[in-house]
C-alpha positions, 0 to 999 in steps of 0.5 A: 488518479492512481498514477497521481498517487504514485507521483505524490508519494515520490514527490513526498520522498524527494521533498524530504531530502533525496532526489533519486530512486532506491530499493524498497522493502516490505513493510509490516509492523510487529504483531502487537498494536504499537504504542505512541512511543513506538510510533514516535521512534519511527518519526511519527508525532505521538498522540491521538490523531486530531479530529479531521475530515475523513477524506483521503486528502485530509488523512494523507496530509495528517500522515505526512505531518506525523511522518515528517522526516525533517523533524527527526535526526538524519541518523535515524533514517540514514544511519552512518551515511551522510545524506547528500540529497542525490543518492539512489541509496538515500531515497531507498532508506528514506522510503523504508523509514517513511513506510515504517512510520506509516505502519506504526501510525496504522497500529495506533489507528487499529488500537483506536478502532477497538474502542467503543462509543457510548452508543456502539460496541467496539468490533471484536479485537480478534476480528479486526486483527485478523482483518489487518493481517489479511490487509498486510498480506494483500498490500505487500502482494499489490506492491510487488505487482505494481513493481513488476508491471513497471519493469516487465513486458508480458507481451514481449516476454522481457524484463528491464532493470535499472537503478530505479529497481524497487521504487515502484513497489515502495511508493505503492505502499503510500496510498494503500497506507493512507486508504487503510488509515482512512478506513480505520479512522472511519471505523473508530468514528463509526462514520460509515458514510464517509468511507462509503463515499470514498468507496463509491468514488473509487469504483471505476478505478477498482474496475480498471485495477481488477481488469489490469491485474487479470490481464497481467495474470493471463499474459504471465500464464501464457509466457510460463512455458517459455520462461527462461530458466536462468538470467543471461551472462552478461546481464543485458537490459532488457533480458528474457523474463525468467520462469521464476519471475513469472511464477512470482507474478502469478503468486502475487496475482492470486494473493491480490485477487483472493485478498481483495475478495476476503477483505471485501467480505470482512469489511462488510461485517460493519453493518452500517457500511454494508447498509450504506453500500446497498446491503450484501452482497453489493457491499462486498463487491464494492469493497473488493473493487475499493481494494483493487483501486490501489493499482497504479499504472505508471507511478513515475509519469 
């Protein structure tokens, strides 16, 4: 399932006009909630999201519709570069554009989730903003780990590199943005049942992601005393993994593990969701696994 998400994200970018990997960038919108106009400036179709089934597939299709690269001038994505559809650099630029557009759509969804309904009060804006900040930190760390898992051999102590550097990190953002959009839209609609169904469906993937990341942490920690202090000259592929790279992996593991646990507890402040997932602390555990389910084993296979 997770590998399919990575392939879907890559296919989306390739289908939008590029056919090679490129660099990625961490994606974080401005602290304030963005407006429809700002979403439009990154390529998103302005306006409120249409009523649609609260499923991953429906939300993903809507996000692709709103972040349609073919609907904006090429200069907004590539600047002065004339796209040929074959450049690694082009796919990197397209990937950054798409992820920023998705971040802006999330900003609109966050604003919609603040609003109440005639029968239910809205969540406190300060609480939801704090939760969203935690989510941004967690998602960036998770994307970094997916990237390192693709390139690093933590059993043999080596790391590969190549022209596809950064692509796993970039495509990892796509399914996480879709899941977050599903979460925020379910909260806005006060549809805890739809979200709970998705959470339960991802339980096995969450257990797998949690275990894989724990193994990654143990292997990186075991290699740390033997990590190289500087890269070889000339650079070879693969090369002995650097101590600084192992330290970064461990820092991101800690951020993912603590972030998933924190988000699990924060999400379960939504009482209806907690009840739909069996009450506390069962809800917190299920939601923690929901965030671990973002793990992608092989994004390009």
